[in-house]
VEXMAR-616212 format. One line per field, with one value per atom (N, C-alpha, C): residue number from 1; residue in one letter; atom name; x, y, z. Coordinates in Angstrom, 1 decimal, m for minus. Layout:
! residues N
seq	(NUM_...);
type	(A_...);
atom	(CA_...);
east	(X_...);
north	(Y_...);
up	(Z_...);
END
This chain:
! residues 220
seq	(1_1_1_2_2_2_3_3_3_4_4_4_5_5_5_6_6_6_7_7_7_8_8_8_9_9_9_10_10_10_11_11_11_12_12_12_13_13_13_14_14_14_15_15_15_16_16_16_17_17_17_18_18_18_19_19_19_20_20_20_21_21_21_22_22_22_23_23_23_24_24_24_25_25_25_26_26_26_27_27_27_28_28_28_29_29_29_30_30_30_31_31_31_32_32_32_33_33_33_34_34_34_35_35_35_36_36_36_37_37_37_38_38_38_39_39_39_40_40_40_41_41_41_42_42_42_43_43_43_44_44_44_45_45_45_46_46_46_47_47_47_48_48_48_49_49_49_50_50_50_51_51_51_52_52_52_53_53_53_54_54_54_55_55_55_56_56_56_57_57_57_58_58_58_59_59_59_60_60_60_61_61_61_62_62_62_63_63_63_64_64_64_65_65_65_66_66_66_67_67_67_68_68_68_69_69_69_70_70_70_71_71_71_72_72_72_73_73_73_74_74_74_75_75_75_76_76_76_77_77_77_78_78_78_79_79_79_80_80_80_81_81_81_82_82_82_83_83_83_84_84_84_85_85_85_86_86_86_87_87_87_88_88_88_89_89_89_90_90_90_91_91_91_92_92_92_93_93_93_94_94_94_95_95_95_96_96_96_97_97_97_98_98_98_99_99_99_100_100_100_101_101_101_102_102_102_103_103_103_104_104_104_105_105_105_106_106_106_107_107_107_108_108_108_109_109_109_110_110_110_111_111_111_112_112_112_113_113_113_114_114_114_115_115_115_116_116_116_117_117_117_118_118_118_119_119_119_120_120_120_121_121_121_122_122_122_123_123_123_124_124_124_125_125_125_126_126_126_127_127_127_128_128_128_129_129_129_130_130_130_131_131_131_132_132_132_133_133_133_134_134_134_135_135_135_136_136_136_137_137_137_138_138_138_139_139_139_140_140_140_141_141_141_142_142_142_143_143_143_144_144_144_145_145_145_146_146_146_147_147_147_148_148_148_149_149_149_150_150_150_151_151_151_152_152_152_153_153_153_154_154_154_155_155_155_156_156_156_157_157_157_158_158_158_159_159_159_160_160_160_161_161_161_162_162_162_163_163_163_164_164_164_165_165_165_166_166_166_167_167_167_168_168_168_169_169_169_170_170_170_171_171_171_172_172_172_173_173_173_174_174_174_175_175_175_176_176_176_177_177_177_178_178_178_179_179_179_180_180_180_181_181_181_182_182_182_183_183_183_184_184_184_185_185_185_186_186_186_187_187_187_188_188_188_189_189_189_190_190_190_191_191_191_192_192_192_193_193_193_194_194_194_195_195_195_196_196_196_197_197_197_198_198_198_199_199_199_200_200_200_201_201_201_202_202_202_203_203_203_204_204_204_205_205_205_206_206_206_207_207_207_208_208_208_209_209_209_210_210_210_211_211_211_212_212_212_213_213_213_214_214_214_215_215_215_216_216_216_217_217_217_218_218_218_219_219_219_220_220_220);
type	(Y_Y_Y_P_P_P_A_A_A_T_T_T_A_A_A_Q_Q_Q_L_L_L_P_P_P_Y_Y_Y_E_E_E_Q_Q_Q_N_N_N_Q_Q_Q_Y_Y_Y_G_G_G_L_L_L_Y_Y_Y_F_F_F_G_G_G_G_G_G_P_P_P_V_V_V_T_T_T_I_I_I_P_P_P_H_H_H_V_V_V_F_F_F_K_K_K_G_G_G_K_K_K_N_N_N_N_N_N_T_T_T_W_W_W_F_F_F_S_S_S_L_L_L_Y_Y_Y_W_W_W_E_E_E_G_G_G_F_F_F_R_R_R_S_S_S_K_K_K_T_T_T_T_T_T_S_S_S_A_A_A_L_L_L_L_L_L_E_E_E_S_S_S_T_T_T_L_L_L_T_T_T_N_N_N_K_K_K_M_M_M_I_I_I_A_A_A_G_G_G_D_D_D_Y_Y_Y_S_S_S_A_A_A_E_E_E_L_L_L_G_G_G_T_T_T_T_T_T_S_S_S_I_I_I_G_G_G_T_T_T_D_D_D_C_C_C_N_N_N_G_G_G_Q_Q_Q_P_P_P_E_E_E_Y_Y_Y_A_A_A_N_N_N_E_E_E_I_I_I_Y_Y_Y_D_D_D_P_P_P_T_T_T_T_T_T_S_S_S_V_V_V_V_V_V_D_D_D_P_P_P_C_C_C_H_H_H_K_K_K_G_G_G_E_E_E_F_F_F_L_L_L_R_R_R_T_T_T_P_P_P_F_F_F_S_S_S_Y_Y_Y_N_N_N_G_G_G_K_K_K_L_L_L_N_N_N_V_V_V_I_I_I_P_P_P_P_P_P_S_S_S_H_H_H_L_L_L_N_N_N_A_A_A_V_V_V_S_S_S_Q_Q_Q_A_A_A_L_L_L_V_V_V_A_A_A_K_K_K_Y_Y_Y_Y_Y_Y_P_P_P_A_A_A_P_P_P_N_N_N_L_L_L_N_N_N_V_V_V_A_A_A_E_E_E_G_G_G_V_V_V_T_T_T_P_P_P_N_N_N_Y_Y_Y_E_E_E_F_F_F_N_N_N_G_G_G_A_A_A_T_T_T_T_T_T_I_I_I_A_A_A_S_S_S_D_D_D_V_V_V_L_L_L_G_G_G_I_I_I_R_R_R_L_L_L_D_D_D_H_H_H_Q_Q_Q_I_I_I_T_T_T_P_P_P_N_N_N_D_D_D_T_T_T_I_I_I_F_F_F_A_A_A_R_R_R_F_F_F_N_N_N_R_R_R_D_D_D_N_N_N_A_A_A_N_N_N_R_R_R_L_L_L_S_S_S_P_P_P_E_E_E_D_D_D_F_F_F_P_P_P_T_T_T_Y_Y_Y_S_S_S_A_A_A_V_V_V_L_L_L_S_S_S_N_N_N_Y_Y_Y_R_R_R_E_E_E_Q_Q_Q_A_A_A_A_A_A_L_L_L_G_G_G_Y_Y_Y_T_T_T_H_H_H_I_I_I_F_F_F_N_N_N_P_P_P_K_K_K_T_T_T);
atom	(N_CA_C_N_CA_C_N_CA_C_N_CA_C_N_CA_C_N_CA_C_N_CA_C_N_CA_C_N_CA_C_N_CA_C_N_CA_C_N_CA_C_N_CA_C_N_CA_C_N_CA_C_N_CA_C_N_CA_C_N_CA_C_N_CA_C_N_CA_C_N_CA_C_N_CA_C_N_CA_C_N_CA_C_N_CA_C_N_CA_C_N_CA_C_N_CA_C_N_CA_C_N_CA_C_N_CA_C_N_CA_C_N_CA_C_N_CA_C_N_CA_C_N_CA_C_N_CA_C_N_CA_C_N_CA_C_N_CA_C_N_CA_C_N_CA_C_N_CA_C_N_CA_C_N_CA_C_N_CA_C_N_CA_C_N_CA_C_N_CA_C_N_CA_C_N_CA_C_N_CA_C_N_CA_C_N_CA_C_N_CA_C_N_CA_C_N_CA_C_N_CA_C_N_CA_C_N_CA_C_N_CA_C_N_CA_C_N_CA_C_N_CA_C_N_CA_C_N_CA_C_N_CA_C_N_CA_C_N_CA_C_N_CA_C_N_CA_C_N_CA_C_N_CA_C_N_CA_C_N_CA_C_N_CA_C_N_CA_C_N_CA_C_N_CA_C_N_CA_C_N_CA_C_N_CA_C_N_CA_C_N_CA_C_N_CA_C_N_CA_C_N_CA_C_N_CA_C_N_CA_C_N_CA_C_N_CA_C_N_CA_C_N_CA_C_N_CA_C_N_CA_C_N_CA_C_N_CA_C_N_CA_C_N_CA_C_N_CA_C_N_CA_C_N_CA_C_N_CA_C_N_CA_C_N_CA_C_N_CA_C_N_CA_C_N_CA_C_N_CA_C_N_CA_C_N_CA_C_N_CA_C_N_CA_C_N_CA_C_N_CA_C_N_CA_C_N_CA_C_N_CA_C_N_CA_C_N_CA_C_N_CA_C_N_CA_C_N_CA_C_N_CA_C_N_CA_C_N_CA_C_N_CA_C_N_CA_C_N_CA_C_N_CA_C_N_CA_C_N_CA_C_N_CA_C_N_CA_C_N_CA_C_N_CA_C_N_CA_C_N_CA_C_N_CA_C_N_CA_C_N_CA_C_N_CA_C_N_CA_C_N_CA_C_N_CA_C_N_CA_C_N_CA_C_N_CA_C_N_CA_C_N_CA_C_N_CA_C_N_CA_C_N_CA_C_N_CA_C_N_CA_C_N_CA_C_N_CA_C_N_CA_C_N_CA_C_N_CA_C_N_CA_C_N_CA_C_N_CA_C_N_CA_C_N_CA_C_N_CA_C_N_CA_C_N_CA_C_N_CA_C_N_CA_C_N_CA_C_N_CA_C_N_CA_C_N_CA_C_N_CA_C_N_CA_C_N_CA_C_N_CA_C_N_CA_C_N_CA_C_N_CA_C_N_CA_C_N_CA_C_N_CA_C_N_CA_C_N_CA_C_N_CA_C_N_CA_C_N_CA_C_N_CA_C_N_CA_C_N_CA_C_N_CA_C_N_CA_C_N_CA_C_N_CA_C_N_CA_C_N_CA_C_N_CA_C_N_CA_C_N_CA_C_N_CA_C_N_CA_C_N_CA_C_N_CA_C_N_CA_C_N_CA_C_N_CA_C_N_CA_C_N_CA_C_N_CA_C_N_CA_C_N_CA_C_N_CA_C_N_CA_C_N_CA_C_N_CA_C_N_CA_C_N_CA_C_N_CA_C);
east	(0.9_0.0_0.8_1.5_2.4_1.6_2.4_1.8_1.7_0.6_0.4_0.4_0.5_0.4_1.3_1.9_2.6_1.6_1.9_0.9_1.5_0.5_0.9_1.6_2.6_3.2_3.2_2.9_2.9_3.5_4.4_5.0_5.2_4.8_5.0_5.6_6.6_7.2_7.3_7.0_7.0_7.1_7.4_7.5_7.6_7.5_7.5_8.4_9.2_10.0_9.9_9.8_9.7_10.4_11.3_12.1_12.7_13.2_13.8_13.8_14.2_14.3_12.9_12.8_11.6_11.3_10.3_10.1_8.7_8.5_7.2_7.1_6.4_6.6_6.4_7.2_7.1_7.2_7.5_7.5_9.0_9.3_10.5_11.3_12.5_13.3_14.4_14.2_15.2_16.1_16.3_17.1_18.4_19.1_20.4_20.6_19.5_19.6_18.4_17.4_16.2_15.7_15.7_15.2_14.2_13.2_12.3_12.4_12.0_11.9_10.6_9.8_8.7_8.9_8.4_8.6_7.4_7.1_6.2_6.7_6.6_7.0_5.8_5.5_4.4_4.9_4.4_4.8_3.5_3.3_2.2_2.7_2.3_2.7_1.5_1.5_0.5_1.1_1.2_1.9_0.8_0.7_m0.3_0.4_m0.1_0.6_m0.5_m0.3_m1.1_m1.2_m2.3_m2.5_m3.2_m2.7_m3.5_m4.1_m5.3_m6.0_m7.0_m7.6_m8.5_m9.9_m10.9_m12.3_m13.2_m14.4_m15.5_m16.0_m16.0_m16.7_m18.1_m18.9_m20.3_m20.9_m20.1_m20.6_m20.4_m19.3_m19.1_m20.2_m20.5_m21.6_m22.9_m23.2_m24.3_m24.2_m23.1_m23.0_m22.3_m21.8_m21.1_m19.6_m19.2_m17.6_m17.1_m17.9_m17.4_m16.0_m15.7_m14.4_m13.2_m13.4_m12.4_m12.2_m13.2_m13.2_m12.0_m11.3_m10.2_m10.8_m10.0_m10.4_m10.1_m9.0_m8.6_m8.9_m9.4_m9.8_m8.5_m8.6_m7.5_m7.7_m8.9_m9.1_m10.6_m10.9_m12.3_m12.8_m14.0_m14.4_m14.8_m15.3_m15.6_m16.7_m17.5_m18.4_m18.0_m16.8_m16.1_m16.5_m17.0_m17.2_m15.9_m15.6_m14.4_m14.4_m13.3_m13.1_m12.2_m12.5_m11.7_m11.2_m10.1_m9.7_m10.6_m10.8_m11.6_m13.1_m13.4_m14.9_m15.7_m16.8_m17.7_m18.7_m19.0_m20.0_m21.1_m22.2_m23.5_m23.4_m23.3_m23.3_m24.6_m25.7_m27.1_m27.2_m26.0_m26.2_m25.3_m24.7_m23.8_m24.4_m23.6_m23.9_m22.6_m22.8_m21.6_m20.8_m19.5_m18.6_m18.3_m18.9_m18.8_m17.3_m16.4_m15.0_m14.1_m14.5_m13.7_m14.5_m14.3_m15.1_m14.8_m16.0_m16.1_m16.0_m16.0_m15.9_m17.2_m17.4_m18.7_m18.4_m19.3_m19.4_m20.5_m20.1_m21.2_m21.2_m22.4_m22.6_m22.1_m21.4_m20.9_m22.1_m21.9_m22.9_m23.0_m24.2_m24.5_m25.8_m25.9_m27.2_m27.4_m28.6_m28.9_m27.9_m27.3_m26.4_m25.0_m24.6_m23.4_m22.7_m21.6_m20.9_m20.3_m20.2_m19.5_m20.4_m21.6_m22.6_m23.6_m23.6_m24.5_m25.9_m26.9_m28.3_m28.8_m29.4_m29.9_m30.6_m31.3_m32.0_m31.2_m29.8_m28.9_m28.2_m28.4_m27.7_m28.3_m27.7_m28.2_m28.3_m29.5_m29.7_m28.9_m28.6_m27.7_m26.3_m25.7_m24.4_m24.3_m25.4_m25.4_m25.3_m26.0_m26.0_m24.6_m23.9_m22.6_m21.6_m21.7_m20.8_m20.9_m22.3_m22.5_m22.0_m21.9_m21.5_m19.9_m19.3_m17.8_m16.8_m17.4_m16.6_m16.8_m15.8_m16.0_m15.9_m16.4_m16.5_m15.1_m14.7_m13.4_m13.4_m12.1_m11.9_m10.7_m10.1_m9.1_m9.7_m9.1_m9.7_m8.9_m9.4_m8.7_m9.9_m9.5_m10.5_m11.2_m12.2_m12.9_m12.1_m11.9_m11.1_m9.6_m9.2_m7.8_m7.7_m6.7_m6.4_m5.0_m4.7_m5.5_m6.4_m7.7_m8.6_m9.1_m8.5_m8.8_m7.6_m7.7_m6.6_m7.2_m6.6_m7.0_m5.8_m5.9_m4.9_m5.1_m4.3_m4.5_m3.5_m3.9_m3.0_m2.7_m1.5_m1.0_m0.7_m1.4_m1.2_m0.6_0.2_0.9_0.7_0.3_0.1_0.8_1.9_2.6_2.7_2.6_2.8_3.7_4.6_5.5_5.6_5.2_5.2_6.1_6.8_7.8_7.9_8.4_8.7_9.9_10.8_12.0_12.2_12.7_13.1_14.4_15.3_16.7_16.9_17.6_17.9_19.2_19.9_21.3_21.3_21.5_21.5_22.7_23.9_25.1_26.0_27.0_27.9_28.4_28.2_28.7_27.6_26.3_25.2_24.1_23.6_22.5_21.5_20.2_19.2_18.3_17.6_16.6_15.6_14.4_13.3_12.7_12.3_11.8_10.6_9.6_8.5_8.2_7.9_7.5_6.6_5.7_4.8_4.7_4.5_4.3_3.2_2.5_1.4_1.4_1.6_1.7_0.7_0.0_m1.1_m0.9_m0.9_m0.8_m2.1_m2.6_m3.8_m3.4_m3.4_m3.0_m4.1_m4.1_m5.2_m4.9_m6.1_m6.1_m6.5_m7.2_m7.4_m8.3_m9.2_m10.0_m10.2_m10.6_m10.8_m11.7_m12.6_m13.6_m12.9_m11.6_m10.9_m9.7_m9.4_m8.2_m7.7_m6.4_m5.8_m5.2_m5.4_m5.0_m4.0_m2.9_m1.9_m1.5_m1.8_m1.5_m0.4_0.5_1.6_1.5_1.4_1.3_2.4_3.2_4.2_4.4_4.8_5.1_6.4_7.2_8.6_8.7_9.4_9.8_11.1_11.9_13.3_13.7_14.5_15.1_16.6_17.3_18.7_19.4_20.5_21.3_22.8_23.4_24.9_25.6_26.7_27.6_29.0_29.6_31.0_31.9_32.7_33.6_34.7_35.3_36.3_36.4_37.0_37.0_37.4_38.1_38.6_37.6_36.6_35.8_34.3);
north	(m1.1_0.0_1.3_1.6_2.8_4.1_5.0_6.3_7.1_7.8_8.5_10.0_10.5_11.9_12.2_13.4_13.9_14.2_13.6_13.9_15.1_16.0_17.2_17.0_17.9_18.0_19.4_19.7_21.1_21.1_22.1_22.2_23.8_24.1_25.5_25.7_26.4_26.6_28.1_28.6_30.0_30.2_31.4_31.5_33.1_33.4_34.8_34.8_35.9_36.1_37.5_37.7_39.0_39.0_39.9_39.9_41.2_41.5_42.7_42.9_43.9_44.2_44.3_43.8_43.9_45.2_45.9_47.3_47.5_47.9_48.3_49.9_50.6_52.1_52.5_53.4_53.8_52.8_51.5_50.4_49.7_49.3_48.4_48.7_48.9_49.1_48.0_47.1_46.0_46.0_47.2_47.5_46.7_46.9_46.4_45.0_44.5_43.2_42.2_42.5_41.6_41.6_40.5_40.3_39.3_39.4_38.3_37.9_36.8_36.2_35.5_35.7_35.0_34.6_33.3_32.7_31.8_31.7_30.7_30.1_28.8_28.1_27.3_27.4_26.6_25.8_24.6_23.7_23.1_23.2_22.6_21.8_20.5_19.8_18.9_18.6_17.8_16.9_15.6_14.6_13.8_13.7_12.9_11.7_10.4_9.3_8.3_7.6_6.6_5.3_4.8_3.6_2.6_1.3_0.2_m0.6_m1.0_m1.6_m2.8_m3.5_m4.6_m4.2_m4.2_m3.8_m4.9_m4.9_m6.0_m5.6_m6.7_m6.6_m6.6_m6.3_m6.3_m7.7_m8.7_m10.0_m10.4_m10.1_m10.3_m9.6_m8.4_m7.8_m8.4_m9.0_m9.9_m11.2_m11.5_m12.8_m13.9_m13.5_m14.5_m14.5_m15.5_m15.6_m16.9_m17.2_m18.4_m18.2_m17.0_m16.7_m17.0_m16.9_m17.1_m18.7_m19.5_m20.8_m21.5_m22.4_m23.2_m24.2_m24.5_m25.4_m26.8_m27.1_m28.3_m28.7_m29.9_m30.3_m30.4_m29.9_m29.9_m30.9_m31.8_m32.8_m33.1_m33.9_m34.3_m34.2_m34.0_m34.1_m35.4_m35.6_m36.9_m37.7_m36.9_m37.7_m37.9_m37.7_m37.8_m36.7_m35.6_m34.6_m33.8_m33.4_m32.7_m31.2_m30.8_m29.4_m28.6_m27.3_m26.5_m25.2_m24.6_m23.3_m22.3_m21.4_m20.2_m20.6_m21.7_m22.3_m21.6_m21.2_m20.5_m21.5_m21.6_m22.6_m21.8_m22.5_m22.0_m22.3_m21.3_m21.5_m22.1_m22.0_m22.6_m24.1_m24.6_m26.2_m26.9_m26.4_m27.0_m28.3_m29.4_m30.6_m31.2_m32.1_m32.6_m33.5_m33.3_m34.1_m35.5_m36.6_m37.9_m38.4_m37.8_m38.1_m37.5_m36.3_m35.4_m34.9_m35.4_m35.0_m33.5_m32.8_m31.4_m30.5_m31.1_m30.3_m30.5_m29.6_m29.6_m29.6_m30.0_m30.0_m29.1_m28.4_m27.5_m27.6_m27.3_m27.4_m26.2_m26.3_m25.1_m24.5_m23.1_m22.3_m22.6_m22.6_m22.8_m22.1_m21.7_m21.0_m21.2_m21.8_m22.2_m23.2_m24.1_m25.1_m24.5_m23.3_m22.7_m22.6_m23.2_m23.3_m21.9_m21.7_m20.4_m19.2_m19.3_m18.3_m18.2_m17.1_m17.0_m16.6_m17.3_m17.0_m15.7_m14.9_m13.5_m13.5_m14.6_m14.6_m14.5_m14.8_m14.8_m13.5_m12.6_m11.3_m10.3_m9.6_m8.8_m7.3_m6.7_m5.4_m4.3_m4.4_m3.4_m3.5_m4.8_m5.0_m4.4_m4.7_m4.4_m2.7_m2.0_m0.6_m0.1_m0.8_m0.3_m0.5_m1.7_m1.9_m0.9_m0.5_0.5_1.9_2.2_3.5_3.5_2.5_2.6_1.8_0.9_0.2_0.7_1.4_1.8_0.6_0.8_m0.2_m0.2_m1.5_m1.6_m0.6_m0.1_0.8_0.4_m0.8_m1.3_m2.5_m2.6_m3.5_m4.9_m5.6_m6.9_m7.9_m9.2_m10.3_m10.4_m11.0_m11.3_m12.1_m11.7_m12.4_m12.0_m11.2_m10.6_m9.3_m9.4_m8.2_m7.7_m6.4_m5.3_m5.0_m4.4_m4.0_m2.6_m1.8_m0.5_0.5_1.7_2.6_4.0_4.7_6.0_6.8_8.1_9.1_9.5_9.2_9.6_10.7_11.6_12.7_12.6_12.6_12.7_14.1_14.6_16.1_16.1_17.1_17.4_18.8_19.1_20.5_20.4_21.3_21.4_22.9_23.2_24.5_24.4_25.2_25.3_26.7_26.9_28.2_28.3_29.3_29.4_30.8_30.8_32.1_31.9_32.9_32.8_34.1_34.1_35.3_35.1_36.1_36.1_37.3_37.1_38.1_38.1_39.2_39.4_39.9_39.1_39.7_40.5_39.9_40.6_40.3_41.0_40.6_39.2_38.4_37.1_36.1_36.6_35.7_36.0_35.0_35.1_34.0_34.2_33.2_33.3_32.2_32.1_31.2_31.5_30.6_30.5_29.3_29.0_28.0_28.4_27.4_27.3_26.2_26.0_24.8_24.8_23.8_23.5_22.3_22.0_21.0_21.1_20.3_20.0_18.7_18.1_17.1_17.2_16.3_15.8_14.5_14.0_13.2_13.4_12.7_12.0_10.6_9.9_8.9_8.6_7.7_6.2_5.6_4.1_3.3_2.2_1.4_2.1_2.9_3.5_5.0_5.8_7.3_7.6_6.6_6.8_6.7_6.2_6.0_6.8_7.3_8.1_7.7_7.8_7.6_8.9_9.2_10.5_10.1_10.8_10.7_12.2_12.3_13.6_13.6_14.5_14.6_15.9_15.9_17.3_17.2_18.3_18.3_19.7_19.7_21.0_20.7_21.8_21.7_23.1_22.9_24.1_23.8_25.0_24.9_26.1_25.9_27.0_26.9_27.9_27.8_28.9_28.6_29.6_29.4_30.5_30.4_31.4_30.9_31.7_31.6_32.9_32.9_33.3_32.3_32.5_33.4_33.3_34.2_34.3_35.2_35.3_34.0_33.1_31.9_30.8_30.8_29.7_30.0);
up	(0.0_0.0_0.0_m1.1_m1.2_m0.9_m0.3_m0.1_m1.4_m1.5_m2.7_m2.6_m1.3_m1.1_0.1_0.3_1.3_2.5_3.7_4.8_5.5_6.1_6.7_8.1_8.3_9.6_10.2_11.4_11.9_13.2_13.4_14.7_15.0_16.3_16.6_18.1_18.3_19.6_19.7_21.0_21.3_22.8_23.2_24.6_24.9_26.1_26.7_27.9_28.1_29.3_29.8_31.0_31.6_32.9_33.1_34.4_34.6_35.9_36.3_37.8_38.3_39.7_40.4_41.6_42.3_42.9_42.6_43.0_43.4_44.6_45.0_45.4_44.6_44.8_46.3_46.8_48.1_49.3_48.9_49.8_49.8_48.5_48.5_47.1_47.1_45.8_45.9_44.9_44.8_43.7_43.1_41.8_42.0_43.1_43.2_44.0_44.4_45.2_45.1_44.5_44.4_43.0_42.4_41.0_40.8_39.8_39.5_38.0_37.8_36.4_36.2_35.1_34.7_33.3_33.1_31.8_31.4_30.1_29.6_28.3_28.2_27.0_26.5_25.1_24.5_23.4_23.3_22.2_21.6_20.3_19.7_18.5_18.2_17.1_16.7_15.3_14.8_13.7_13.9_12.9_12.4_11.1_10.4_9.7_9.9_9.3_8.9_7.9_7.3_8.2_8.5_9.3_8.7_8.8_8.2_9.4_9.3_10.5_9.7_10.6_10.2_10.7_10.0_10.4_10.0_10.4_10.1_8.8_8.0_6.6_6.7_5.6_5.7_5.9_5.4_5.7_7.1_7.7_9.2_10.0_9.7_10.4_10.3_9.2_9.0_9.5_10.2_10.8_9.9_8.8_7.8_8.0_8.7_8.9_8.2_7.1_6.3_5.7_5.3_4.7_5.7_7.0_8.0_8.4_8.0_8.4_7.6_8.4_7.8_6.9_5.8_4.8_5.1_6.1_6.4_7.8_8.0_9.4_10.2_11.6_12.4_13.5_13.4_14.3_14.3_15.3_15.4_16.9_17.2_18.5_19.0_20.2_20.9_19.9_19.2_18.3_16.9_16.7_15.5_14.4_14.9_13.9_13.8_12.4_12.1_12.7_13.1_13.6_12.7_12.6_11.7_12.4_12.0_12.5_12.4_13.4_13.3_13.3_13.8_13.8_14.9_14.6_15.7_16.1_17.5_18.0_18.6_18.5_19.1_20.7_21.5_22.8_23.4_22.7_23.2_23.0_22.5_22.1_22.9_24.0_25.0_25.5_25.4_26.0_26.6_27.6_28.3_27.4_27.3_26.5_27.1_26.6_27.1_27.3_26.5_26.5_27.5_27.9_28.8_29.9_31.1_32.2_32.4_32.7_33.0_31.8_30.6_29.4_28.6_27.6_26.9_25.4_24.7_23.2_22.7_21.6_21.0_19.5_18.9_17.6_16.8_15.7_14.9_14.4_14.2_13.6_12.1_11.6_10.2_9.9_8.7_8.2_6.7_6.5_5.1_4.5_5.4_4.8_4.8_5.2_5.0_6.5_6.7_7.9_8.3_9.6_10.2_9.8_9.7_9.6_10.8_11.4_12.6_12.0_12.3_11.9_12.4_11.5_11.9_13.1_13.6_14.8_16.1_15.9_17.0_17.1_16.2_16.1_17.1_17.9_18.9_18.3_18.4_17.8_18.4_19.7_20.3_19.8_19.8_19.2_17.8_17.0_15.6_15.6_16.4_16.5_16.8_17.8_18.2_17.1_16.5_15.3_14.1_13.9_12.9_13.2_14.5_14.9_15.1_15.4_15.8_14.8_14.0_13.0_11.6_11.1_9.7_8.7_7.5_6.5_5.8_5.4_4.6_3.4_3.3_2.1_1.2_1.5_0.7_m0.2_m1.4_m2.4_m2.2_m1.2_m0.9_m0.8_m1.0_m0.9_0.5_0.5_1.8_2.8_3.9_4.9_4.9_4.1_3.9_4.8_5.6_6.3_6.2_6.4_6.8_5.6_5.9_4.9_5.2_6.0_6.1_6.4_5.6_5.8_6.1_7.0_7.3_7.7_7.6_8.1_9.5_10.4_11.8_12.3_13.0_13.5_15.0_15.3_16.8_17.1_18.1_18.5_19.9_20.0_21.3_21.7_22.9_23.3_24.7_24.9_26.1_26.5_27.9_28.4_29.5_29.7_30.8_31.4_32.6_33.3_34.5_34.7_35.8_36.4_37.6_38.3_39.2_39.2_40.1_40.7_42.0_42.8_43.2_42.9_43.5_44.4_45.6_46.5_46.9_47.0_47.5_48.9_49.9_51.2_51.5_51.2_51.3_50.0_49.9_48.7_48.7_49.9_50.0_50.1_50.3_50.5_49.6_48.9_48.0_48.2_47.9_48.1_46.8_46.5_45.4_45.7_45.1_45.2_43.8_43.4_42.1_42.1_41.2_41.2_39.6_39.2_37.8_37.7_36.6_36.4_34.9_34.5_33.0_32.9_31.8_31.5_30.0_29.7_28.4_28.2_27.0_26.6_25.2_25.0_23.7_23.3_22.1_21.6_20.4_20.4_19.3_18.8_17.6_17.0_17.5_17.6_17.9_16.5_16.7_15.6_14.5_14.9_13.9_14.2_13.3_13.6_14.7_15.0_16.1_17.5_17.6_18.8_18.9_20.1_20.4_21.7_21.9_23.2_23.8_25.0_25.6_26.7_26.6_27.6_28.1_29.4_30.1_31.1_31.1_32.2_32.8_34.1_34.8_35.9_36.0_37.0_37.5_38.8_39.5_40.3_40.2_41.0_41.8_42.9_43.7_44.1_44.3_44.8_45.5_46.6_47.3_47.4_47.4_47.2_48.1_48.7_49.5_49.1_48.8_48.5_49.3_49.9_50.7_50.2_50.0_49.5_50.7_51.1_52.3_52.1_50.9_50.5_48.9_48.4_46.9_46.1_46.9_46.3_46.5_47.4_47.9_47.3);
END
């Protein structure tokens, strides 16, 4: 399934910084010994990629799984009936297995003489409605039972924001202290099996720090 078009990619990074001496008119002047810093960093990206998945075919939705049924017997049950790979059994026909204690035998589904087809009377209307809502129809030209049979372009988006503040104060020429607080919030939204599903990953973090520095002499 070769790509036939260039898929879009978007990325934006930006930020703001503001800082200077701490000054409160008529109260405090920190021009020479107290400073503040404020910053914000933003990151936004959107990466689109082609995805191949497997979805239910119209026949499967109608209960017809005959294309998935194996063509060669892989064994027989206690009654000598052949068993095939991917065979679907009717749970309403359970009987005790006379050859294996504690086990049961069931009759394979068939409809109008066709094996591995669930009769319409066994299909649940609620399930059918959910399938119609969340499972897209195949859009790749492949034979019945061949997968993957569905392709779509899914976008992974990332939105991240980092905000921080810092205060620095010089007590004496040899003593300084600082306080810092920052938080970041990153969210990633990525496609799952179908366009109707997405995975969300959120990371939130806060950090705080205090520091004190003393210079004992010009060399220490």
